[in-house]
C-alpha positions in Angstrom: 42.4 -4.5 -1.0 39.1 -6.1 -1.9 40.9 -9.2 -3.0 42.6 -9.5 0.4 39.2 -9.2 2.2 37.6 -11.8 -0.1 40.6 -14.1 0.4 40.3 -13.8 4.2 36.6 -14.5 4.0 37.2 -17.6 1.9 39.9 -18.8 4.3 37.5 -18.2 7.2 34.8 -20.2 5.5 37.3 -23.0 4.7 38.4 -23.1 8.4 34.8 -23.2 9.6 34.0 -26.0 7.1 37.1 -27.9 8.4 36.0 -27.5 12.0 32.4 -28.6 11.1 33.8 -31.8 9.6 36.0 -32.4 12.7 33.0 -31.8 15.0 30.8 -34.1 13.0 33.4 -36.9 13.2 33.8 -36.4 16.9 30.0 -36.6 17.4 29.8 -39.7 15.2 32.5 -41.4 17.2 30.9 -40.3 20.5 27.5 -41.8 19.5 29.1 -45.1 18.6 31.0 -45.2 21.9 27.8 -44.2 23.8 25.8 -46.9 22.0 28.5 -49.5 22.8 28.6 -48.6 26.4 24.8 -48.5 26.7 24.6 -52.0 25.1 27.2 -53.4 27.6 25.3 -51.8 30.5 22.0 -53.2 29.4 23.5 -56.7 28.9 25.2 -56.7 32.3 22.0 -55.5 34.0 20.0 -58.2 32.4 22.5 -60.9 33.2 22.6 -59.8 36.9 18.8 -59.3 37.2 17.9 -62.8 38.5 20.5 -62.5 41.3 19.2 -59.0 42.2 15.7 -60.3 42.4 16.7 -63.3 44.6 18.7 -61.0 46.9 15.8 -58.5 47.4 12.8 -60.9 47.5 12.1 -64.3 48.9 11.5 -66.7 46.1 11.4 -63.8 43.7 8.1 -62.4 45.0 7.5 -60.2 48.1 4.6 -61.4 50.2 1.7 -59.0 50.4 1.4 -57.0 53.7 -1.8 -57.1 55.8 -3.2 -53.8 54.3 -2.8 -55.1 50.8 -4.6 -58.3 51.8 -7.4 -56.3 53.4 -7.9 -54.1 50.3 -7.9 -57.2 48.0 -10.5 -58.9 50.2 -12.7 -55.7 50.1 -12.4 -55.6 46.3 -13.3 -59.3 46.1 -16.4 -58.8 48.3 -17.6 -55.8 46.3 -17.1 -57.5 43.0 -19.0 -60.6 44.1 -21.9 -58.6 45.6 -22.5 -56.6 42.4 -25.8 -57.7 41.0 -26.8 -58.1 37.4 -27.2 -55.2 35.0 -30.5 -53.5 35.3 -32.0 -51.7 32.3 -33.5 -48.3 33.0 -36.4 -47.4 30.7 -37.2 -44.0 29.4 -40.6 -42.3 29.2 -42.0 -41.0 25.9 -40.7 -37.4 26.7 -37.1 -38.9 27.0 -36.8 -38.7 30.8 -35.9 -41.7 32.9 -38.7 -43.5 34.6 -38.6 -44.5 38.3 -38.2 -48.2 39.0 -41.0 -49.8 41.2 
């Protein structure tokens, strides 16, 4: 009776090993197919990219809207009005001194 149980366990292990190998082969083939499909999709997207840009934008670049222009002008004004760097001196006790 023990021999029959051991034989059934060995047969079960063999079948599980067989299924594991089949699953590994299916996964390998699926990965190769996925890689091939992804490469084709990337290639097609990159080939169609210039046409998509021209279709969505005038001359490839969308002109800035008035709010963007206003913000850019404010940033330019602030950056141009920034003075030089001033050095703040410290007193002997380590505290910052007031500038005259």
